[in-house]
C-alpha positions as CSV (number, residue, x, y, z in Angstrom):
1,M,-19.8,17.9,10.5
2,N,-23.3,19.1,9.9
3,G,-23.1,22.3,12.0
4,D,-25.1,20.7,14.9
5,G,-22.1,19.8,17.0
6,R,-22.5,16.1,16.3
7,R,-20.3,13.9,14.2
8,H,-21.5,13.2,10.7
9,E,-19.7,11.0,8.2
10,S,-18.7,12.2,4.7
11,L,-20.1,10.4,1.7
12,P,-17.8,9.2,-1.1
13,D,-18.1,10.4,-4.6
14,P,-21.2,8.7,-6.2
15,E,-20.7,5.9,-8.7
16,W,-24.0,6.8,-10.4
17,P,-24.4,10.5,-11.4
18,V,-26.3,12.6,-8.9
19,L,-28.3,15.2,-10.9
20,E,-29.8,16.9,-7.9
21,S,-29.5,16.6,-4.1
22,A,-32.2,18.3,-2.0
23,V,-32.9,18.7,1.7
24,E,-36.7,18.7,2.2
25,Y,-36.8,19.0,6.0
26,E,-34.5,19.4,9.0
27,T,-35.1,18.7,12.6
28,G,-32.9,18.8,15.6
29,W,-32.6,15.1,15.3
30,F,-32.3,14.3,11.6
31,T,-32.3,15.8,8.1
32,G,-34.3,14.3,5.2
33,G,-34.2,14.7,1.5
34,Y,-33.4,13.0,-1.7
35,D,-30.8,12.6,-4.5
36,L,-32.0,12.5,-8.1
37,V,-29.9,9.8,-9.5
38,E,-29.2,8.7,-13.1
39,Q,-29.4,4.9,-13.0
40,P,-27.2,2.6,-15.2
41,N,-30.0,2.2,-17.8
42,G,-30.2,6.0,-18.3
43,S,-33.4,6.5,-16.4
44,T,-33.6,8.8,-13.3
45,K,-35.1,8.2,-9.9
46,R,-35.3,10.0,-6.6
47,Y,-33.7,8.1,-3.8
48,Y,-35.0,9.4,-0.4
49,W,-32.8,9.4,2.6
50,A,-32.7,10.5,6.3
51,E,-29.4,11.5,7.8
52,L,-28.7,10.9,11.5
53,A,-25.6,11.8,13.4
54,T,-23.0,9.1,13.9
55,A,-23.8,6.9,16.9
56,V,-22.0,4.5,19.3
57,V,-23.3,1.3,21.0
58,V,-21.4,0.1,24.2
59,I,-21.0,-3.5,25.2
60,A,-19.7,-3.2,28.7
61,V,-18.8,-6.1,30.9
62,E,-17.9,-6.2,34.6
63,D,-17.5,-9.3,36.9
64,G,-19.2,-11.6,34.3
65,Q,-22.1,-9.2,33.8
66,V,-23.2,-7.3,30.7
67,I,-24.5,-3.8,31.5
68,F,-27.9,-3.0,29.9
69,V,-30.2,0.0,30.3
70,E,-34.0,-0.2,30.4
71,Q,-35.9,2.6,28.8
72,Y,-39.2,3.4,27.2
73,R,-39.0,4.1,23.5
74,P,-41.8,6.4,22.4
75,T,-41.1,5.7,18.7
76,I,-42.2,2.0,19.1
77,R,-44.3,2.6,22.3
78,Q,-42.5,-0.1,24.2
79,T,-40.0,-0.4,27.0
80,Q,-36.7,-2.1,26.0
81,L,-33.7,-3.6,27.7
82,E,-30.9,-2.5,25.5
83,L,-27.2,-1.7,25.4
84,P,-26.1,1.8,26.4
85,A,-25.8,4.0,23.2
86,G,-25.7,7.5,22.0
87,I,-24.6,10.2,19.6
88,V,-20.9,10.8,18.8
89,E,-20.1,14.4,19.3
90,G,-18.0,16.4,16.9
91,G,-14.3,15.6,17.3
92,E,-15.0,12.5,19.4
93,S,-13.7,9.0,18.5
94,Y,-16.0,6.0,18.9
95,T,-14.2,5.0,22.1
96,Q,-14.4,8.5,23.6
97,A,-18.1,8.7,22.9
98,A,-18.6,5.2,24.3
99,E,-16.9,6.0,27.5
100,R,-18.9,9.2,27.9
101,E,-22.2,7.6,27.1
102,L,-21.4,4.7,29.5
103,R,-20.6,7.1,32.3
104,E,-23.6,9.3,31.6
105,E,-26.2,6.5,31.2
106,T,-25.0,3.8,33.6
107,G,-22.6,5.5,36.1
108,F,-19.6,3.4,35.1
109,D,-16.2,4.6,34.0
110,A,-14.3,2.2,31.8
111,T,-10.5,1.7,32.0
112,S,-10.4,0.0,28.6
113,S,-12.4,0.3,25.4
114,S,-11.9,-0.8,21.8
115,V,-13.9,-0.6,18.6
116,L,-15.3,-4.0,17.5
117,E,-17.0,-2.8,14.3
118,E,-18.3,0.3,12.5
119,C,-20.9,0.1,9.8
120,W,-23.6,2.0,7.8
121,C,-27.1,1.2,9.1
122,S,-30.3,0.6,7.1
123,T,-28.6,1.8,3.9
124,G,-31.8,1.7,1.9
125,V,-33.0,4.8,3.6
126,L,-30.5,6.0,6.2
127,R,-27.3,7.9,6.1
128,H,-26.2,6.8,9.5
129,R,-23.0,5.3,10.7
130,R,-22.7,3.3,13.9
131,G,-19.7,2.1,15.9
132,F,-19.7,-0.8,18.4
133,V,-17.3,-0.5,21.3
134,F,-16.4,-3.1,24.0
135,A,-15.7,-1.6,27.4
136,E,-14.3,-3.2,30.5
137,G,-12.5,-2.4,33.8
138,L,-15.6,-0.6,35.1
139,T,-15.7,1.6,38.2
140,P,-18.8,3.2,39.6
141,V,-19.2,7.0,39.2
142,E,-22.2,9.3,39.3
143,R,-24.6,9.2,36.4
144,D,-25.3,12.3,34.3
145,L,-28.5,11.7,32.4
146,D,-29.8,14.0,29.7
147,D,-33.2,15.7,30.4
148,N,-35.0,13.2,28.1
149,E,-33.3,10.1,29.5
150,F,-35.3,8.0,31.9
151,L,-33.1,4.9,32.3
152,S,-32.6,2.2,34.8
153,V,-29.4,0.1,34.8
154,H,-29.6,-3.7,34.7
155,T,-27.0,-6.3,34.6
156,V,-27.2,-9.6,32.8
157,P,-24.9,-12.6,33.2
158,V,-22.6,-13.0,30.2
159,E,-24.0,-16.4,29.4
160,E,-27.5,-15.0,29.2
161,A,-26.7,-11.9,27.2
162,V,-27.6,-13.3,23.7
163,K,-30.9,-14.7,25.0
164,V,-31.8,-11.4,26.6
165,A,-30.8,-9.4,23.5
166,R,-33.1,-11.5,21.4
167,E,-36.2,-11.1,23.6
168,Q,-38.9,-8.9,22.2
169,P,-39.0,-6.0,22.0
170,T,-35.4,-5.8,20.8
171,N,-33.5,-3.6,18.5
172,D,-30.8,-4.0,15.9
173,A,-28.1,-2.1,17.8
174,T,-28.5,-4.3,20.9
175,L,-28.7,-7.6,19.0
176,E,-25.7,-6.7,16.8
177,G,-23.6,-5.5,19.7
178,V,-24.1,-8.6,21.7
179,L,-23.5,-10.9,18.7
180,L,-20.4,-9.0,17.7
181,A,-18.9,-9.3,21.2
182,R,-19.8,-13.0,21.3
183,E,-18.2,-13.5,17.9
184,E,-15.0,-11.8,19.2
185,G,-14.9,-14.2,22.2
186,L,-15.7,-11.4,24.6
187,L,-18.9,-12.9,25.9
């Protein structure tokens, strides 16, 4: 826990000596800094990192349709069709966060959800863990969007999900989630 109410993963003890660890900036969204590391040859180097709260991506299927959300992403200045996703709150499991995010963003409650995979993302620069959750048995409920969420819900036939996930602009979370679900035989 990082004190922001969101879930943050602990780091293991380092294999290479960390001589200094410094936070250079903090925002409400991420923390950035560096570790001064002694490398195996005895030299030292600053390894810069940005830490983000743990996140979840939801692959939800109902009646042969995968649930997507369309939203504008100011960071890349493009609108994307993507899987529902969001931050895992402190004390939440991946499945609890997935069910909450699915309900908030799409207006569907899931009767069943399971973790397909969890992994570290972009490990060359990020301290960010992501879980992928498959959800099914959906029933409509009222959406509860955050003040900064301007989403529209779209459904895509299961057999078209990989094609849609690969269309530009796409993102790693959407593509990975759809491919994981397909690999597990769920799509």
